[in-house]
C-alpha positions as CSV (number, residue, x, y, z in Angstrom):
1,M,14.4,82.3,-20.4
2,T,13.7,82.1,-16.7
3,T,13.7,78.8,-15.1
4,R,11.0,78.2,-12.7
5,S,10.1,75.4,-10.2
6,V,6.6,74.1,-10.1
7,R,4.8,72.0,-7.6
8,S,3.3,68.8,-9.0
9,E,-0.5,68.7,-9.4
10,S,-0.6,64.9,-9.1
11,N,-1.4,63.6,-5.7
12,S,1.5,61.0,-5.9
13,E,4.6,63.1,-6.4
14,S,6.3,66.4,-6.8
15,H,8.5,67.5,-9.6
16,R,10.6,70.4,-10.8
17,F,10.4,72.0,-14.2
18,S,13.6,72.4,-16.1
19,A,14.2,75.0,-18.8
20,G,15.5,72.4,-21.2
21,P,18.5,70.2,-22.0
22,G,21.7,71.0,-19.9
23,S,19.9,72.4,-17.0
24,T,21.2,70.3,-14.1
25,R,20.2,72.4,-11.2
26,P,16.8,73.9,-11.6
27,E,16.4,77.2,-9.8
28,L,13.6,78.3,-7.7
29,S,11.8,81.4,-8.6
30,Q,11.5,84.1,-6.0
31,R,7.9,83.4,-5.3
32,D,8.2,79.6,-5.0
33,G,11.3,80.1,-3.0
34,R,9.5,82.1,-0.4
35,R,6.7,79.6,-0.4
36,D,9.0,76.7,0.2
37,F,10.8,78.6,3.0
38,L,7.4,79.3,4.7
39,F,6.3,75.7,4.5
40,R,9.6,74.5,6.1
41,S,9.3,77.2,8.8
42,G,6.1,75.7,10.3
43,F,2.7,77.2,10.6
44,G,3.2,80.1,13.0
45,L,4.0,83.6,11.8
46,G,5.3,81.9,8.6
47,G,1.7,80.5,7.9
48,M,0.2,83.9,8.5
49,A,2.7,85.5,6.1
50,L,1.8,82.9,3.6
51,A,-1.9,83.5,3.9
52,E,-1.3,87.1,3.3
53,M,0.8,86.6,0.3
54,L,-1.7,84.1,-1.3
55,S,-4.5,86.4,-0.6
56,K,-2.9,89.1,-2.6
57,E,-1.7,86.8,-5.4
58,S,-5.2,85.1,-5.8
59,R,-7.1,88.1,-6.6
60,A,-7.7,88.1,-10.4
61,D,-7.9,91.8,-10.6
62,E,-4.4,92.2,-8.9
63,R,-2.3,89.7,-10.8
64,V,-1.9,88.1,-14.3
65,D,-0.6,84.5,-14.5
66,R,2.5,84.5,-16.6
67,G,2.6,80.8,-17.1
68,I,5.3,78.3,-16.1
69,L,7.8,79.8,-18.7
70,G,7.5,83.3,-17.5
71,E,8.2,84.4,-21.1
72,P,8.5,82.5,-24.4
73,H,11.7,80.6,-25.2
74,F,12.4,83.0,-28.1
75,A,10.7,86.0,-29.8
76,P,7.2,85.0,-30.9
77,R,5.4,85.7,-34.1
78,A,2.0,85.2,-32.7
79,K,0.4,86.1,-29.4
80,R,-2.6,84.0,-29.6
81,I,-4.4,81.3,-31.7
82,I,-7.9,81.0,-33.1
83,C,-8.7,77.6,-34.3
84,L,-11.8,77.0,-36.5
85,F,-12.4,73.3,-36.2
86,M,-14.7,71.7,-38.8
87,S,-15.7,68.6,-37.0
88,G,-16.5,65.5,-39.1
89,G,-13.7,65.7,-41.8
90,P,-14.5,68.3,-44.5
91,S,-13.8,66.9,-48.1
92,Q,-10.6,68.4,-49.3
93,L,-11.3,67.1,-52.8
94,D,-14.4,69.3,-53.0
95,L,-12.9,72.3,-51.3
96,L,-9.1,72.8,-51.5
97,D,-7.5,70.0,-53.4
98,Y,-8.4,70.1,-57.1
99,K,-8.1,66.8,-58.8
100,P,-9.4,66.9,-62.5
101,L,-8.2,63.2,-63.0
102,L,-11.0,62.0,-60.8
103,N,-13.6,63.7,-63.1
104,Q,-11.9,62.2,-66.1
105,R,-11.9,58.7,-64.5
106,H,-15.3,59.0,-62.7
107,G,-16.8,55.7,-62.1
108,E,-13.5,53.6,-62.7
109,Q,-12.1,51.5,-60.0
110,L,-9.5,52.8,-57.5
111,P,-6.3,51.2,-58.9
112,D,-4.7,48.8,-56.4
113,S,-1.2,50.5,-57.1
114,V,-2.7,53.6,-55.6
115,R,-4.5,52.1,-52.6
116,G,-1.7,49.5,-51.8
117,T,-2.3,47.9,-48.5
118,Q,-3.8,51.0,-46.7
119,R,-6.4,50.5,-44.1
120,L,-10.2,51.3,-45.0
121,T,-12.8,51.9,-42.5
122,G,-15.5,49.2,-41.8
123,M,-18.0,51.3,-43.8
124,S,-16.3,51.0,-47.1
125,G,-13.6,48.2,-46.6
126,N,-16.0,45.5,-47.5
127,Q,-17.2,47.0,-50.8
128,S,-17.0,44.9,-53.8
129,S,-16.5,47.9,-55.8
130,I,-14.4,51.2,-55.0
131,P,-15.3,53.6,-57.8
132,L,-13.5,56.8,-58.2
133,V,-15.9,59.8,-57.9
134,G,-15.0,63.4,-59.2
135,S,-16.1,66.5,-57.6
136,P,-19.4,68.1,-58.8
137,F,-18.1,71.5,-58.0
138,K,-16.0,73.9,-60.1
139,F,-12.6,74.9,-59.2
140,T,-10.7,78.2,-60.1
141,Q,-7.3,79.5,-59.3
142,H,-6.8,82.6,-57.1
143,G,-4.2,85.0,-55.7
144,Q,-0.4,85.2,-56.5
145,S,0.1,81.6,-55.4
146,G,-2.4,80.3,-58.1
147,A,-4.1,78.2,-55.2
148,W,-7.1,76.3,-56.3
149,F,-10.4,76.9,-54.5
150,S,-13.8,75.3,-54.8
151,E,-16.7,77.5,-56.0
152,L,-18.2,76.6,-52.5
153,L,-15.6,78.9,-50.8
154,P,-15.8,82.2,-52.7
155,H,-15.1,84.3,-49.7
156,T,-12.1,82.2,-48.6
157,A,-10.8,82.3,-52.2
158,A,-10.8,86.1,-52.1
159,M,-8.5,86.0,-49.2
160,S,-6.0,83.7,-51.0
161,D,-3.1,86.1,-50.6
162,D,-3.5,86.1,-46.9
163,L,-3.6,82.3,-46.6
164,C,-1.2,79.5,-46.4
165,V,-3.0,76.4,-47.8
166,I,-1.5,73.1,-46.6
167,R,-2.6,70.1,-48.8
168,S,-0.5,67.4,-47.2
169,M,-1.7,67.0,-43.8
170,Y,-1.9,63.3,-42.6
171,T,-2.7,61.4,-39.3
172,E,-3.1,57.8,-38.2
173,A,-6.6,58.2,-36.7
174,I,-9.2,56.8,-39.1
175,N,-12.3,57.4,-36.9
176,H,-13.8,60.5,-35.4
177,G,-13.2,60.1,-31.8
178,P,-9.6,59.3,-32.0
179,G,-9.1,61.8,-35.0
180,V,-10.6,64.8,-33.2
181,T,-8.8,63.9,-30.0
182,M,-5.5,63.8,-31.8
183,L,-6.0,67.2,-33.3
184,Q,-6.8,68.7,-30.0
185,T,-4.6,66.9,-27.6
186,G,-1.7,65.4,-29.7
187,T,-2.8,61.8,-28.9
188,Q,-5.7,59.5,-30.0
189,I,-6.2,58.5,-26.3
190,A,-8.6,60.9,-24.4
191,G,-7.4,62.1,-21.1
192,R,-4.3,64.3,-22.1
193,P,-4.2,68.1,-21.9
194,S,-5.5,69.9,-24.9
195,M,-3.4,72.4,-26.8
196,G,-5.2,75.4,-25.3
197,A,-4.4,73.9,-21.8
198,W,-0.7,73.5,-22.7
199,L,-0.5,77.1,-23.9
200,S,-2.4,78.5,-20.8
201,Y,0.2,76.4,-18.8
202,G,3.0,77.6,-20.5
203,L,2.3,81.2,-21.4
204,G,-0.4,82.1,-18.8
205,Q,-2.9,84.8,-19.5
206,E,-2.9,88.3,-20.9
207,N,-6.1,89.5,-19.2
208,A,-6.7,88.9,-15.7
209,S,-10.5,89.2,-16.2
210,L,-10.8,86.6,-18.9
211,P,-9.7,82.9,-19.1
212,P,-6.8,82.4,-21.3
213,F,-8.6,79.6,-23.1
214,V,-12.2,79.9,-24.4
215,V,-14.3,77.3,-26.4
216,L,-17.2,78.3,-28.7
217,I,-19.5,75.7,-30.3
218,T,-22.0,76.4,-33.1
219,R,-25.5,75.9,-31.7
220,D,-28.0,73.3,-32.8
221,K,-25.5,71.3,-35.0
222,G,-25.7,67.5,-35.5
223,G,-22.9,65.1,-36.3
224,Q,-20.4,63.5,-34.0
225,P,-20.5,64.7,-30.3
226,L,-17.9,66.9,-28.8
227,G,-16.8,66.0,-25.3
228,A,-15.2,68.2,-22.7
229,H,-12.0,66.2,-22.8
230,L,-11.3,68.0,-26.0
231,W,-10.6,71.2,-24.1
232,G,-9.7,69.7,-20.8
233,S,-6.6,70.1,-18.9
234,G,-5.8,66.5,-18.4
235,F,-3.1,66.1,-15.8
236,L,-2.3,69.8,-15.9
237,P,-3.7,72.0,-13.2
238,S,-7.4,72.3,-13.7
239,R,-7.3,76.0,-14.1
240,H,-5.8,75.6,-17.6
241,Q,-8.9,73.8,-19.1
242,G,-11.0,75.7,-21.7
243,V,-14.0,77.7,-20.5
244,L,-17.1,77.0,-22.6
245,F,-19.1,80.0,-23.8
246,R,-22.7,79.2,-24.5
247,A,-25.2,81.0,-26.8
248,A,-27.3,82.1,-24.0
249,Q,-28.2,85.2,-21.8
250,D,-25.5,83.8,-19.5
251,P,-22.6,82.6,-21.7
252,V,-20.9,80.7,-18.8
253,L,-23.0,78.6,-16.5
254,Y,-23.4,79.6,-12.8
255,L,-21.5,82.8,-13.4
256,G,-24.2,85.3,-12.3
257,N,-25.2,85.9,-8.8
258,P,-28.3,84.1,-7.5
259,A,-31.4,86.4,-7.0
260,G,-31.0,88.5,-3.9
261,V,-27.2,88.1,-3.8
262,S,-25.4,91.4,-4.4
263,A,-21.9,91.8,-5.7
264,D,-20.7,93.0,-2.3
265,S,-22.1,89.9,-0.7
266,R,-20.3,87.7,-3.4
267,R,-17.1,89.6,-2.7
268,M,-17.5,88.9,1.0
269,L,-18.3,85.2,0.5
270,L,-15.2,84.8,-1.8
271,D,-13.0,86.5,0.7
272,R,-14.2,84.3,3.6
273,L,-13.9,81.1,1.3
274,S,-10.3,82.2,0.2
275,Q,-9.4,82.3,3.9
276,L,-10.6,78.7,4.4
277,H,-8.9,77.6,1.4
278,Q,-5.6,79.3,2.3
279,H,-5.9,77.8,5.8
280,Q,-6.2,74.3,4.0
281,L,-3.3,75.1,1.7
282,A,-1.1,76.1,4.6
283,G,-1.5,72.5,6.1
284,T,-1.7,70.6,2.8
285,P,0.6,72.1,0.2
286,D,-1.6,70.9,-2.7
287,A,-1.5,73.2,-5.8
288,E,-5.0,72.2,-6.7
289,I,-6.3,74.2,-3.8
290,Q,-4.7,77.3,-5.2
291,S,-6.4,76.4,-8.6
292,R,-9.7,76.3,-6.8
293,I,-9.0,79.7,-5.4
294,D,-8.0,80.9,-9.0
295,H,-11.3,79.6,-10.3
296,Y,-13.4,81.5,-7.9
297,E,-11.6,84.8,-8.5
298,M,-11.7,84.3,-12.3
299,A,-15.5,83.7,-12.0
300,Y,-15.8,86.9,-10.0
301,A,-13.9,88.9,-12.6
302,M,-15.9,87.3,-15.5
303,Q,-19.2,88.6,-14.2
304,S,-18.3,91.9,-15.7
305,S,-15.9,91.1,-18.3
306,V,-17.9,88.3,-20.2
307,P,-21.1,90.3,-20.8
308,E,-18.9,93.2,-22.2
309,A,-16.9,90.9,-24.5
310,S,-20.0,89.0,-25.7
311,N,-22.0,92.0,-26.5
312,L,-21.9,92.0,-30.3
313,A,-24.5,94.6,-30.6
314,S,-21.7,97.3,-29.8
315,E,-20.1,96.5,-33.2
316,P,-20.7,98.9,-36.1
317,K,-23.0,97.9,-38.9
318,S,-20.1,97.7,-41.3
319,V,-18.5,95.0,-39.2
320,L,-21.7,93.0,-38.8
321,D,-22.3,93.1,-42.5
322,L,-18.7,91.7,-43.1
323,Y,-19.7,88.6,-41.3
324,G,-23.1,88.0,-42.9
325,S,-26.8,88.0,-41.7
326,D,-26.3,85.1,-39.3
327,V,-24.0,87.3,-37.1
328,T,-26.9,88.8,-35.2
329,T,-28.1,85.3,-34.2
330,P,-26.4,84.0,-31.0
331,G,-24.6,80.7,-31.2
332,T,-24.2,80.7,-35.1
333,F,-20.6,80.2,-36.6
334,A,-20.7,83.8,-37.8
335,A,-21.5,85.1,-34.3
336,N,-18.8,83.0,-32.8
337,C,-16.2,84.3,-35.3
338,L,-17.0,87.8,-34.4
339,L,-16.9,86.9,-30.8
340,A,-13.5,85.3,-31.3
341,R,-12.2,88.6,-32.6
342,R,-13.5,90.4,-29.7
343,L,-11.9,87.9,-27.3
344,A,-8.6,88.0,-29.2
345,E,-8.3,91.8,-28.9
346,R,-9.1,91.5,-25.2
347,G,-6.1,89.1,-24.6
348,V,-7.6,85.6,-24.6
349,R,-4.7,83.3,-25.6
350,F,-6.5,80.3,-27.2
351,I,-9.9,80.5,-28.9
352,Q,-11.3,77.2,-30.2
353,L,-14.4,77.3,-32.5
354,Y,-16.3,73.9,-33.3
355,H,-18.6,73.7,-36.2
356,Q,-20.0,70.1,-36.6
357,D,-21.7,67.9,-39.2
358,W,-19.1,67.6,-41.8
359,D,-19.2,63.9,-41.8
360,H,-20.6,63.1,-45.4
361,H,-20.9,59.4,-46.1
362,G,-23.9,60.3,-48.1
363,G,-25.7,63.4,-49.5
364,L,-22.4,65.2,-50.0
365,P,-23.6,67.3,-53.1
366,S,-26.4,68.9,-51.1
367,A,-24.9,69.0,-47.6
368,L,-21.5,70.4,-48.4
369,P,-22.8,73.7,-50.0
370,K,-25.0,74.3,-46.9
371,L,-22.2,74.0,-44.5
372,C,-19.9,76.2,-46.7
373,R,-22.8,78.9,-46.7
374,E,-22.6,78.8,-42.8
375,T,-18.8,79.0,-42.6
376,D,-17.2,80.4,-45.6
377,Q,-18.0,84.1,-45.2
378,P,-17.5,84.4,-41.4
379,A,-14.1,82.5,-41.6
380,A,-12.9,84.9,-44.3
381,A,-14.5,87.8,-42.4
382,L,-12.6,86.9,-39.3
383,V,-9.3,87.1,-41.3
384,Q,-10.3,90.5,-42.7
385,D,-11.5,91.9,-39.4
386,L,-8.2,90.9,-37.6
387,K,-6.4,92.5,-40.5
388,R,-8.4,95.6,-40.1
389,C,-7.8,95.9,-36.3
390,G,-4.1,95.3,-36.7
391,L,-4.4,91.9,-34.9
392,L,-3.6,89.5,-37.8
393,E,0.2,89.8,-37.6
394,D,0.2,88.4,-34.1
395,T,-2.8,86.1,-34.3
396,L,-2.7,82.7,-35.9
397,V,-5.9,81.5,-37.5
398,V,-6.1,77.7,-38.4
399,W,-9.0,76.2,-40.3
400,G,-9.5,72.4,-40.8
401,G,-10.9,69.1,-39.5
402,E,-9.6,65.9,-38.1
403,F,-8.9,64.1,-41.4
404,G,-10.2,64.1,-45.0
405,R,-12.4,62.2,-47.3
406,T,-11.7,59.5,-49.9
407,N,-11.5,59.9,-53.6
408,Y,-13.8,57.0,-54.0
409,C,-17.6,56.7,-53.5
410,Q,-18.9,55.0,-50.3
411,G,-21.4,52.6,-51.6
412,K,-22.7,53.0,-55.2
413,I,-22.3,56.0,-57.2
414,Q,-25.5,58.0,-57.2
415,P,-26.5,61.7,-57.2
416,S,-26.4,61.9,-53.5
417,F,-23.0,60.1,-53.1
418,G,-20.8,60.3,-50.1
419,R,-17.1,59.8,-49.2
420,D,-15.5,57.9,-46.5
421,H,-12.9,58.9,-44.0
422,H,-9.4,59.4,-45.3
423,P,-6.5,60.0,-42.9
424,R,-3.7,59.7,-45.5
425,C,-4.0,63.2,-46.9
426,F,-6.2,66.2,-46.2
427,S,-6.1,70.0,-46.4
428,I,-6.2,72.8,-43.9
429,W,-5.4,76.6,-44.2
430,M,-3.7,79.0,-41.9
431,A,-3.3,82.8,-41.8
432,G,-1.6,85.5,-39.9
433,G,0.7,84.9,-36.9
434,G,4.0,84.5,-38.9
435,V,2.8,82.0,-41.6
436,K,3.8,82.6,-45.1
437,A,0.8,84.3,-46.8
438,G,-0.2,83.5,-50.2
439,S,1.5,80.1,-50.4
440,V,0.6,76.5,-50.9
441,Y,2.5,73.7,-49.1
442,G,2.6,70.0,-50.1
443,E,0.9,68.2,-52.8
444,T,-1.0,65.0,-53.1
445,C,-0.8,62.4,-56.0
446,E,-3.0,62.9,-59.0
447,F,-5.7,60.7,-57.6
448,G,-5.8,62.7,-54.3
449,Y,-5.2,59.5,-52.3
450,N,-1.5,59.6,-51.2
451,I,0.9,62.5,-50.4
452,S,3.4,63.0,-53.1
453,T,5.6,65.8,-51.5
454,D,6.1,67.5,-48.1
455,G,3.8,65.5,-45.8
456,L,2.9,67.4,-42.6
457,H,1.9,65.2,-39.6
458,V,-0.4,66.5,-36.9
459,H,2.6,66.6,-34.6
460,D,4.4,68.7,-36.9
461,L,1.4,71.2,-37.1
462,H,1.4,71.4,-33.3
463,A,5.2,71.8,-33.2
464,T,5.0,74.7,-35.7
465,M,2.1,76.3,-34.1
466,M,4.0,76.4,-30.8
467,H,7.1,77.6,-32.5
468,L,5.1,80.6,-33.8
469,L,4.1,81.4,-30.2
470,G,7.8,81.4,-29.3
471,I,7.8,78.0,-27.7
472,D,10.2,75.1,-28.3
473,H,7.7,72.2,-28.2
474,E,10.4,69.9,-26.8
475,R,11.0,72.0,-23.7
476,L,7.5,72.7,-22.5
477,T,7.0,69.4,-20.5
478,Y,5.2,68.2,-17.4
479,K,6.1,65.3,-15.3
480,F,3.2,62.9,-14.5
481,Q,3.5,59.5,-13.1
482,G,7.2,59.3,-13.6
483,R,7.4,60.4,-17.2
484,R,7.7,63.8,-18.8
485,Y,4.9,64.6,-21.3
486,R,4.5,67.3,-24.0
487,L,1.9,68.2,-26.6
488,T,4.0,66.5,-29.3
489,D,4.8,63.5,-27.3
490,V,8.2,62.3,-28.7
491,H,7.4,63.5,-32.3
492,G,7.1,66.6,-34.3
493,E,9.2,68.9,-36.4
494,V,8.8,72.7,-37.0
495,V,8.0,73.2,-40.7
496,K,10.1,76.3,-41.4
497,A,8.8,76.4,-45.0
498,I,5.6,77.7,-43.9
499,V,7.0,80.3,-41.6
500,S,7.4,83.7,-43.1
């Protein structure tokens, strides 16, 4: 791997990036070496040369950012990630983790020996009764792995031999805000860089005309709010934050030219603005100025690339039918899944889909089937479509929420019962990108309350995802306020058992 130096994005200090343990004298890249030399040489001819060099480098159509690493630490299995995030915490006990004992002991109290001293939320912690509640939905086995799937996921179940189902995920977060933030940024505290931002920072972009990190949110869904910090860049340079595509005529806000402004006028304006920024950069070597230049150039390139990428009408009818009838309605989960495939084949590095309203404290028997009808077919279609296009081998697809649901009823047992938050164990599935297809990893106890074998923490998930992209999660770091940070903080182990 090539060691490169980077200029700090904080206003308080500068730092150098080291390739990893044992590196005692970081080397300058050719580009940064020239830049440092010119800054030391004053602002005469050196400043003019620097301005010319930055002008060439800043044009989005003339260069592709290769990231701080330059290349992965080792041969990657995946080039990109598509995350299907079910915000609110889908019930693993009604979808992916079959527990017949709960139906047999329906209505009985959760044994103290099972619960132990584990923390409960304030919504059920004061209940005088904690009755076990079985799933009202039928489960059957599928594929060579014999994985159990709920009747609510028929399309996902049909893809069983392409999936790696993980039943032993766990986290410390017990409420939505910290839980979602943990899954997206590796910490429960808002303000750290999101995973997509880390990958953009480390690996850069593949397509100079599209951002490396795109966010798609299902339109008109309720549930817990989703804040921009979930796809933010934190203390990393701002150009690494996710770009939100909306379900509108203009997918990206303020991207189009105002009435009366031509493309040539926009180009001339950006050229003059770039000159001003480069003049400022020559006197104030702040890399955030370069980020601002990059933002403007990316926006200019996206004026043509985004409408083309988001034009789902160009897809053949056979592909549209694969995703279901909702695919023609902008902003639906189906439309976003198809758009995710189109972005993946155009080189977008990290594509984050959000689908809200999985927080079923009540009304689960009626609400869960509705959400599965919205998401089951499109999610399975995405895997099939990637496979059809030859993209599944190097595209990692991850489906899941921030935590699971309890094996007991919140409140009294009734036909419209609900389940509380449960961070002790939950289920996700992965496909493509080097994961072991047709497999099941980890098990929970017969009550579905505790992990019995092969627990997999959120940090382990992040470490494994980065490993599949060819990144050593311990070596992609960023120095901020005197400390080196990484996505997995000081934790995380690569789970080799789920890697093919």
